[in-house]
N, C-alpha and C positions, 0 to 999 in steps of 0.2 A: 466424752464427745460422742454424739450419735453417729451411726454408720451411714445413714442416708440423709440426703438433703431434705427429703420430705418430713423428716422428724424435727427439723429446725424451723422455728417461726421466722417469718420474713424479716422483721427488724433485726433479729440476731444474725441472720444470714447476710444481710446487707453490711452490717458491721464487720463480720468475718471476712467478706470479700474485700472491702476497702483496707482492712488491716493486713491482708495478705500481700499487698504490693503497694508500698509507700509511694513509689514513683507514679503509678497509675492514679492513686488517690489524689496526689498533688495536681496532676494533669486534669483530672475531672473537675477539681475546684477552679483551676485557672481558666478552663474552657466553659465554665458555668453549665456543666452537664448535669441533668437530673438523674443521678446514679440510681436512686431509689426506684424511679419509674422504669428504667431499663432492666434492672435486676428483677423487679416484680413481674414485668412482661414475660421474662424468660423462665422464671422459676418453675412454672408448671411443666416445662419441657425438660428440666434437669432434676426434678424431684427424685427420679429413679436412680440417679447417680450417687456414688459415694461422695463424702464431703470434699475430699481433695479434688476429685474430678469435677464436681459441680462448681467449686470455687474457681478452678482454672477456666471452666466454660464461661462463667460470668465475667471474669477478668477479660477474656478474649472479646466479649461483646462490648465491654467498656472501651477497650482499645479501638474497636471499630468506630464507636461513637466519637472518640477523641479525634481520630483521623478525619471524620466527616466534619466535625466542628472547626477544624483547622484548615479545611480545604476551601477552594474557591469554586464558584459556579461558572461554567462555560457552556455555550450553546452553539450548535452548528450542524452542517450537513455531514453525515457519516456515510461513507461509501465502501469501506473495506479495510483490510489490514494485511500486514506482512510480517514474517519472521524468516529465519534461515534454517534449513535442514541441517541436522548434525550439530546444532548450536543450542545452548541453553539460554540464549538471549530472549528477552520478552517480546511479546507481540507489539507491533507499532501500528498506530491508527491515526489518520489525519482527521482533524476537525476543520471543516471548510467554512469560511466566512464570506458573506456577500461583499465585504469590503476588500477582499483579496488578501487579508492578513490571516493566512492559514497557520495552524499549529499542528504539531505531531505529539501524540501522547502515547505512553507505554502502559502495558497491562500484562500481568503474569497469568496468562491463560486467555481463553477466548470467551469467557463468561464475565459478567459484571454484576456486582451486588445491586439489587433493586429491592428496597424494603427488606424483608427477611429472607429473600431467596436470591438465587443467582440465575441469570438468563443469558442466552446468546443475543448479541446485538442484531436486530433485524435490518440488515443493509438492503437498500438505502433507506435512510430515515433522517429526521431531524431529532437530535438528541440533546437533552439538558443533563449535563454531567457535573460531578464534583471531582476536582483534580487537585493535586498537591505538587508544588514546585520543589524539586529535590536538587537544585543547583544545576550545573552543566556537566556534560561529558563530551570531551573533544570539541568544545566550542558550541555544542548543541544543547539547548535547554532540556533537562530531564523532567518531564511533566508526567506524573503518575496518575492513572485513573483510580479513583477511590470508590465511586459508586455512580449510579445513574438515577436521576430523579424522574425522567419521563422520556419516552420515545414516541415519535409521530411517524408512523409508516408512510413511505412514499411509493407511488407507482413508478415503474420504469420511465414512463413518459414525463412525469413530473420531475424526476431526478435529472433526466437529460436536459430538460428545459432550464432547470436551475443551473446546471453545470455549464450550459452554453453561454449563460450570461456572465460567468466569472472566468471562463477559459481564456487563456492567452493563445495567440498563434505561435507556431514553432519559432518564427522569426522574432518574437517579442521577448523570449527568454534571454536573460543576460547574466553577467557575473554576480549581480546582487541576489540572484535566486539560488546560488550554491548553498547547500546545507539547509534548504527550505523546501516546504511542500509547494508543488505547483499543479495547476490544472491546465493542460495544454491540448490544443486542437490541431489536427493535421491529417494528412493522407498517408496511409501506410505505403512505404516504398519497398521494403523487403523484410523478410523474417529469417532469422538464423537460430540455430540451436544455442542454448545457454551453455557456457563453459562449465565443466566440472573441475573443481579444484581439489588438490590434495596438499594441504598446507598452503604454501604460496606458489605451488607448481601446477600447471595445467595437467589435467588427467582425463582428456577427452571431452566429450559432449554428453549432456543429458538427453534422453528421449524427450520429445516435446509434450508428452502427456503422461504424468506420473502421479502416484499417490503421495500424500504427505505422510507424516510419521505419527498420526494420532492412533490411539488404540483401535478405533474403527476408521481406517484410512479413507480420505476423501481425494478423488482424482482432481488434478489441476493442471493448467498449462504451465510449461517450463520452457521459456524461449526469450529471444531478444527481438523486439519489434522496433524497427526504425521508421521514422517519419520522413517524408520528402523534405529535402533540404530547402530551407526558406530563410531569406535574409542572412545568409552565411552561416546558419545554424544547422547542425545535424543532431537530431534528438534520437538517442538510443535508449529504449525502455526495456529493462530487464525484469521479466517475471521469474524470480528465483524459485527453486524448489523450496517448499516451506516445511516447517516442523509441525506446528499446530494450526497455522493460518491457512487461509484459502483466499485467493484474490476474487473480487467480484467481477463477473463477466456478463456484460449486457450488450453483446454484439451478435447480430443474427447469424445463426448456424456456426458460430465459433467452435462450440464444443463438439458437434457432430463432425466437423472438419478435422479437429484434433484426433478424434477416435478413428476416423478413416485413414488419417496419415500414418498412425502407428500400426494399423492393419496392413497398409500398403507396403511398408518397409520397416526394417529394424535399424536402419541407418539414420541417425538423427539429422544429418545433412539433407538426405533425401526427403525425410518427413517435413523438414522446414521448407524445402523447395516446393513440395506438393502443396502445403498449406499456404505458403506465401504467394504462389502463382494465382491462387483463387482469391485471396484476401487483399492483394495489392490494389491500391487505388481507393480502398474503403476509407471514408472520412470518419475519424474516431476522436473521442476525448479520452485522454489518459490522465489519471491522477497518480502522481509519483513524488518521490523525494529526490532532489537533485544531489547526487553523491559527488559529482565532479563537473566543473565547468573548465574546459581546456581550450583556450583560444589559440589557434594556429594561424600562420600567414594566409593559408588558403581557406580555412573553414574553422568554425567553433564547434568542438565536440562537447555534447551535453549528455551525461549519463544519468538516467533515472532508475531508481528501484520502485517498481510499480505496485500499487495497491488495487487498482481497478481500471477497467477499460469499458467504454460505452460507445455505441453508435452515436455519431454526432447529430443525427436527425432522428426524430421519433418515427418509428415504423409500425407496421401492424403486429409484428411479433418480435420479441426479444428473448433470447435464451439467457437464463440467469443461473450462475453457479455461485451460491453464497453459503457461508458457514458450512453446514454438513449435508446439504441437499441441493438438487437441481430441480428446476421447475420451469414451465413455460407460462408466460402471461400474455394476455391480449391487451395491447395498449391502444390508447386513443391516437388518432392522427394528430398532426401538429395543429391543425385548425381546430380540432375538438378539445385539445388539452387547454386547461385554463392557464392564462398568462399571468405569472406571478411577478410582482414588482421586486427588483433587486438592484441595489446600487452598483454602479460600475466601479471596479477597483481602480484606484489612482495609478497612473503609469509611473513606473520606476525609471530613474535616469539610466540610460543605456551605458554599459561599460564595455560593450563589444566594439570591434572594429567594423566599419561598413563593409558589406560584402564586395562591392565593386566587381572588378573583372576577376578577382581571385576567390569569389564566394561560390554561389550555386552555379554560376556560369562556368567557372573553372572545372567544377565537378562534371558537368555535362560534356564539356569539351574533351576532357580526358577520357570519359566513357566512349565517346565517338572514336577517338584515336585508337583505343584498345580494341574496339569492335573491328575496325578496319584492319588493324594489325593482325588480329586473329584470322580474319577472312583471307588475307593474303597468304598466311603461313599454314592455313588449314588446321588451326588449333582452337582451343576454347580458353576463356579466361582462367579456368581452374588449372591450366597448364603453366600459368605465369606466376612469377614471384614478384613481390614489391620491388626487389632490387633490379630485376630484369626490366620492369616497367620504367623505373627511374632512369636506368641507363639508356634506354632506347626512346622513351616517349615523354618522360616527365622530369627532365633535369631540373634540379633546384627545388623540387617538391618534397615535402616531408614523407617519411616512410608511413607514418600513421594515416596521412591523407590518402596515399596510394592504397594502403591495405583496406581502408573503408570502401574505396571505389571498387576494388577487386571483389570484396565481399558482396557488394550490391550486384555486380555483374554475374557472379557465380550463382547468386540466388535467383536471377531472372529466368 
């Protein structure tokens, strides 16, 4: 047997590759794959290898072709991804549809195979992808990204206009959205630092501007952004610290404010307060995965793990943090931007209770009571505990509801 692949003629090498792995050979035949063409295409790159190495290389290329042949094609708006710091979990990315039927796919890493190379996904973009359905995990479909066929880059303005057409208001989110991707529009009410966990125990708070864990770290926001209560819903969006991923940020001056906040203080609570005071009232679009829908008598708590945040309206300048770089882009005004047609998502039947007097109104009323109570006693909301508030001002209210109100007041 020759020592190098280059010493073997192509027909003989093809036979050698297929004979080396019977399972792969059978899968090649079942998927009707042209093994000869694939091996011939790569042989010039593996001629330098020894026979065993070259054979393994060719088998790996056939396995890739088998995956692509068995995969399905999906197309949609791609805006960002997420994973978790300190975890070996894959990166998760939403594929957004104009019909409102969004999906989440997983990928091991932040690059995707395109042709014979691997590239970073250019968020935001329209992507044509090949995916494979791997069953379910905890009730959520596990859809694996295999390769990308094509990307169509989008400007910030185009992405915002497209998102605006499929976004739900905060009050439209309901129980049917749990464990699904959502696009939600609302005004920022307050910002809090993200909780740091040690196992299942709280271990303080993260700084709001931190690097991820890549070999070449990328700075990213780490925080909880809550939207104004609407229709009895309180949306809490978590931008977790990530391992390989980085959320897409298209909100004016978001990143400079994060940088200034961590220069101003080393206390995450103070950082979040500084940032939140300036960003409060900003109308934004957040793309996230609903991890929990928790209806309470007074209010419905909805927790999102966020992939991306955008200004809700097209402006002159949007700051972008995507993949491994930051850049500024000049955008068209809303009038100048081309209006693209998109079908409106069908409304889902609501499973939440009507807000009534115990929804947003109850939250505002309790805030007023707490403010007056603090004025009389000469204290601040941070001096109060949920138990103290329930005892004196909110008899019959849930602890979770009171905690959220206190968090908002402390952040003001």
